[in-house]
DSSP file (Angstrom, degrees, kcal/mol; ACC not computed):
  #  RESIDUE AA STRUCTURE BP1 BP2  ACC     N-H-->O    O-->H-N    N-H-->O    O-->H-N    TCO  KAPPA ALPHA  PHI   PSI    X-CA   Y-CA   Z-CA
    1    1 A M              0   0    0      0, 0.0     0, 0.0     0, 0.0     0, 0.0   0.000 360.0 360.0 360.0 130.1   70.3  -21.4   31.4
    2    2 A P        -     0   0    0      0, 0.0     2,-0.8     0, 0.0     0, 0.0  -0.233 360.0-120.3 -62.6 153.0   70.0  -25.0   30.4
    3    3 A D        +     0   0    0      1,-0.1     3,-0.2     2,-0.0     4,-0.1  -0.865  35.9 169.2 -94.2 113.0   71.5  -27.7   32.7
    4    4 A Y    >>  +     0   0    0     -2,-0.8     3,-1.2     1,-0.1     4,-0.7   0.271  44.1 110.9-106.3   8.9   74.1  -29.6   30.7
    5    5 A F  G >4 S+     0   0    0      1,-0.3     3,-1.0     2,-0.2    -1,-0.1   0.868  74.9  51.8 -55.7 -40.4   75.4  -31.4   33.7
    6    6 A A  G 34 S+     0   0    0      1,-0.2    -1,-0.3    -3,-0.2     4,-0.1   0.787 106.0  55.9 -67.8 -23.5   74.1  -34.9   32.5
    7    7 A A  G X4 S+     0   0    0     -3,-1.2     3,-1.8     1,-0.2     4,-0.3   0.556  79.6  93.6 -87.4  -4.4   75.7  -34.5   29.2
    8    8 A L  G X< S+     0   0    0     -3,-1.0     3,-2.1    -4,-0.7    -1,-0.2   0.898  78.4  59.6 -55.2 -45.7   79.3  -33.9   30.6
    9    9 A P  G 3  S+     0   0    0      0, 0.0    -1,-0.3     0, 0.0    -2,-0.1   0.690  97.7  61.0 -63.5 -17.1   80.2  -37.6   30.3
   10   10 A S  G <  S+     0   0    0     -3,-1.8     2,-0.4    -4,-0.1    -2,-0.2   0.432  76.7 111.1 -86.6  -0.5   79.6  -37.5   26.5
   11   11 A L    <   -     0   0    0     -3,-2.1    28,-0.2    -4,-0.3     4,-0.1  -0.643  47.3-171.6 -76.0 126.2   82.3  -34.9   25.9
   12   12 A D        +     0   0    0     -2,-0.4    -1,-0.1    26,-0.1    -2,-0.0   0.123  56.6  83.9-108.4  23.5   85.2  -36.5   24.1
   13   13 A A  S    S-     0   0    0      1,-0.0    26,-0.4     0, 0.0     2,-0.1  -0.865  87.7 -99.4-114.3 150.0   87.7  -33.5   24.4
   14   14 A P        -     0   0    0      0, 0.0     2,-0.4     0, 0.0    26,-0.2  -0.483  42.4-163.0 -66.1 142.7   90.0  -32.7   27.2
   15   15 A V  E     -a   40   0A   0     24,-2.7    26,-2.7    -2,-0.1     2,-0.6  -0.989  12.5-160.3-134.4 129.4   88.5  -30.0   29.4
   16   16 A E  E     -a   41   0A   0     -2,-0.4     2,-0.4    24,-0.2    26,-0.2  -0.945  10.6-159.0-109.3 124.5   90.3  -27.9   31.9
   17   17 A V  E     -a   42   0A   0     24,-3.1    26,-3.2    -2,-0.6     2,-0.4  -0.870   7.3-164.4-104.5 131.2   88.0  -26.2   34.5
   18   18 A L  E     +a   43   0A   0     -2,-0.4     2,-0.3    24,-0.2    26,-0.2  -0.876  12.6 168.5-116.6 148.7   89.4  -23.1   36.4
   19   19 A A  E     -a   44   0A   0     24,-1.7    26,-2.4    -2,-0.4    31,-0.1  -0.962  39.3-103.5-153.4 141.9   88.0  -21.6   39.6
   20   20 A G  E >   -a   45   0A   0     29,-0.6     3,-1.5    -2,-0.3     7,-0.2  -0.372  25.7-131.9 -62.6 139.3   89.3  -19.0   41.9
   21   21 A A  T 3  S+     0   0    0     24,-2.9    28,-0.2     1,-0.3    -1,-0.1   0.738 105.7  55.1 -68.8 -21.0   90.6  -20.4   45.1
   22   22 A L  T 3  S+     0   0    0     26,-3.1     2,-0.8    23,-0.3    -1,-0.3   0.389  89.7  79.5 -91.2   3.5   88.7  -17.9   47.3
   23   23 A D    <>  +     0   0    0     -3,-1.5     4,-2.0    25,-0.3    -1,-0.2  -0.736  58.1 172.8-109.8  81.9   85.4  -18.9   45.6
   24   24 A E  H  > S+     0   0    0     -2,-0.8     4,-1.9     1,-0.2    -1,-0.2   0.881  74.4  55.5 -58.8 -44.0   84.8  -22.0   47.7
   25   25 A R  H  > S+     0   0    0      2,-0.2     4,-1.9     1,-0.2     3,-0.3   0.936 111.2  41.6 -54.3 -56.7   81.3  -22.5   46.2
   26   26 A F  H  > S+     0   0    0      1,-0.2     4,-3.2     2,-0.2    -1,-0.2   0.852 109.3  59.7 -64.5 -35.2   82.4  -22.5   42.5
   27   27 A C  H  X S+     0   0    0     -4,-2.0     4,-2.1    -7,-0.2    -1,-0.2   0.871 106.1  49.4 -62.2 -38.0   85.5  -24.7   43.4
   28   28 A A  H  X S+     0   0    0     -4,-1.9     4,-1.9    -3,-0.3    -2,-0.2   0.915 111.6  47.3 -62.1 -45.8   83.0  -27.3   44.6
   29   29 A H  H  X S+     0   0    0     -4,-1.9     4,-2.4     1,-0.2    -2,-0.2   0.910 110.6  52.7 -63.7 -41.4   80.9  -27.0   41.4
   30   30 A A  H  X S+     0   0    0     -4,-3.2     4,-2.3     1,-0.2    -1,-0.2   0.911 107.9  50.6 -60.9 -42.9   84.1  -27.3   39.4
   31   31 A E  H  X S+     0   0    0     -4,-2.1     4,-2.0     1,-0.2    -1,-0.2   0.905 110.0  51.5 -59.7 -41.2   85.2  -30.5   41.2
   32   32 A A  H  X S+     0   0    0     -4,-1.9     4,-0.9     1,-0.2    -2,-0.2   0.919 109.6  48.7 -64.0 -42.4   81.8  -31.9   40.5
   33   33 A I  H >X S+     0   0    0     -4,-2.4     3,-0.9     1,-0.2     4,-0.5   0.925 110.6  50.4 -62.8 -44.3   82.0  -31.1   36.9
   34   34 A V  H >< S+     0   0    0     -4,-2.3     3,-0.8     1,-0.3     6,-0.4   0.834 103.3  59.9 -60.2 -36.9   85.5  -32.6   36.5
   35   35 A R  H 3< S+     0   0    0     -4,-2.0    -1,-0.3     1,-0.2    -2,-0.2   0.793 107.9  45.6 -61.9 -29.7   84.4  -35.8   38.2
   36   36 A R  H << S+     0   0    0     -4,-0.9    -1,-0.2    -3,-0.9    -2,-0.2   0.530  95.5  92.6 -94.5  -5.0   81.8  -36.3   35.4
   37   37 A L  S X< S-     0   0    0     -3,-0.8     3,-0.6    -4,-0.5   -25,-0.1  -0.696  70.7-140.2 -91.8 140.2   84.2  -35.5   32.5
   38   38 A P  T 3  S+     0   0    0      0, 0.0     2,-0.2     0, 0.0    -1,-0.1   0.904 102.7  15.0 -58.9 -45.1   86.1  -38.3   30.7
   39   39 A D  T 3  S+     0   0    0    -26,-0.4   -24,-2.7   -28,-0.2     2,-0.3  -0.585  94.1 145.2-136.7  71.8   89.2  -36.2   30.4
   40   40 A G  E <   -a   15   0A   0     -3,-0.6     2,-0.4    -6,-0.4   -24,-0.2  -0.862  25.7-169.1-115.5 146.8   88.7  -33.3   32.8
   41   41 A R  E     -a   16   0A   0    -26,-2.7   -24,-3.1    -2,-0.3     2,-0.5  -0.978  10.7-148.2-128.6 146.3   91.2  -31.4   35.0
   42   42 A F  E     -a   17   0A   0     -2,-0.4     2,-0.5   -26,-0.2   -24,-0.2  -0.939  10.6-171.3-113.9 128.8   90.5  -28.9   37.7
   43   43 A R  E     -a   18   0A   0    -26,-3.2   -24,-1.7    -2,-0.5     2,-0.7  -0.987  11.8-153.0-125.4 126.8   92.9  -26.0   38.5
   44   44 A R  E     -a   19   0A   0     -2,-0.5     2,-0.6   -26,-0.2   -24,-0.2  -0.870  17.8-142.0 -92.9 118.3   92.3  -23.8   41.5
   45   45 A V  E >   -a   20   0A   0    -26,-2.4   -24,-2.9    -2,-0.7     3,-0.5  -0.730  17.1-131.7 -86.4 113.9   93.7  -20.4   40.7
   46   46 A A  T 3  S+     0   0    0     -2,-0.6     3,-0.1     1,-0.2    -1,-0.1  -0.153  81.7  19.5 -63.6 157.9   95.3  -18.9   43.8
   47   47 A E  T 3  S+     0   0    0      1,-0.2     2,-0.3   -27,-0.1    -1,-0.2   0.833 104.4 100.0  54.0  42.4   94.7  -15.4   44.9
   48   48 A S    <   -     0   0    0     -3,-0.5   -26,-3.1   -29,-0.1   -25,-0.3  -0.989  48.3-164.1-152.0 157.1   91.4  -15.0   43.0
   49   49 A G        -     0   0    0     -2,-0.3   -29,-0.6   -27,-0.2   -26,-0.3   0.150  61.9 -39.4-115.5-126.3   87.7  -15.2   43.7
   50   50 A H  S    S+     0   0    0      1,-0.2     2,-1.2   -28,-0.2     3,-0.2   0.823 120.6  61.1 -80.2 -31.3   84.8  -15.6   41.2
   51   51 A N    >>  +     0   0    0      1,-0.2     4,-2.6     2,-0.1     3,-0.9  -0.643  53.9 166.5-103.7  84.9   85.8  -13.4   38.3
   52   52 A L  H 3> S+     0   0    0     -2,-1.2     4,-2.1     1,-0.3     8,-0.3   0.812  71.2  65.0 -67.2 -29.0   89.0  -14.8   37.0
   53   53 A L  H 34 S+     0   0    0      1,-0.2    -1,-0.3    -3,-0.2    -2,-0.1   0.800 115.4  31.1 -67.9 -23.0   88.9  -12.8   33.8
   54   54 A L  H <4 S+     0   0    0     -3,-0.9    -2,-0.2     2,-0.1    -1,-0.2   0.754 127.9  38.2 -99.0 -32.6   89.3   -9.6   35.9
   55   55 A E  H  < S+     0   0    0     -4,-2.6    -3,-0.2     1,-0.2    -2,-0.2   0.855 133.4  15.0 -90.1 -32.6   91.3  -10.9   38.8
   56   56 A R    >X  +     0   0    0     -4,-2.1     4,-1.3    -5,-0.3     3,-1.2  -0.355  66.1 156.2-138.4  55.5   93.7  -13.3   37.1
   57   57 A P  H 3> S+     0   0    0      0, 0.0     4,-2.5     0, 0.0     5,-0.2   0.786  74.1  58.1 -61.5 -29.2   93.7  -12.8   33.4
   58   58 A E  H 3> S+     0   0    0      1,-0.2     4,-2.0     2,-0.2     5,-0.1   0.845 101.5  54.9 -65.8 -33.2   97.0  -14.3   32.9
   59   59 A A  H <> S+     0   0    0     -3,-1.2     4,-1.7     2,-0.2    -1,-0.2   0.837 110.4  47.5 -69.1 -34.0   95.9  -17.6   34.4
   60   60 A V  H  X S+     0   0    0     -4,-1.3     4,-2.4    -8,-0.3    -2,-0.2   0.906 110.6  51.4 -69.5 -43.0   93.0  -17.7   31.9
   61   61 A A  H  X S+     0   0    0     -4,-2.5     4,-2.4     1,-0.2    -2,-0.2   0.896 109.6  50.5 -59.3 -41.7   95.3  -16.9   29.1
   62   62 A E  H  X S+     0   0    0     -4,-2.0     4,-2.6     2,-0.2    -1,-0.2   0.923 109.8  49.5 -66.0 -44.1   97.7  -19.6   30.1
   63   63 A A  H  X S+     0   0    0     -4,-1.7     4,-2.1     1,-0.2    -2,-0.2   0.928 112.3  48.5 -63.7 -44.3   94.9  -22.2   30.2
   64   64 A I  H  X S+     0   0    0     -4,-2.4     4,-1.5     2,-0.2    -1,-0.2   0.914 110.9  50.8 -60.4 -42.2   93.7  -21.1   26.8
   65   65 A A  H  X S+     0   0    0     -4,-2.4     4,-1.0     1,-0.2     3,-0.3   0.915 108.3  51.6 -59.2 -46.8   97.2  -21.4   25.5
   66   66 A R  H  < S+     0   0    0     -4,-2.6     3,-0.4     1,-0.2    -1,-0.2   0.875 109.6  51.2 -57.8 -41.5   97.6  -24.8   26.9
   67   67 A G  H  < S+     0   0    0     -4,-2.1    -1,-0.2     1,-0.2    -2,-0.2   0.760 116.0  38.2 -73.3 -25.5   94.4  -26.0   25.2
   68   68 A V  H  < S+     0   0    0     -4,-1.5    -1,-0.2    -3,-0.3    -2,-0.2   0.433  89.3 106.9-104.7   2.1   95.2  -24.7   21.7
   69   69 A S     <        0   0    0     -4,-1.0    -3,-0.0    -3,-0.4    -4,-0.0  -0.530 360.0 360.0 -78.2 145.7   98.9  -25.5   21.6
   70   70 A P              0   0    0      0, 0.0    -1,-0.1     0, 0.0    -4,-0.1   0.488 360.0 360.0 -73.1 360.0   99.8  -28.5   19.4
């Protein structure tokens, strides 16, 4: 998988990064990603680990809805 970390500052759209609160390693990665984004937000999803789509699908759906709402 290519490493796009260096390209993050060039993104010109708002980005919301989600990570399960129980997955400390990925939360650290998400925080590092958000620090590089011009318009990034990090959301730590409670009561979930690494697989948000299976563990907290409603949280993922809410984030998608926020991103596509006018």
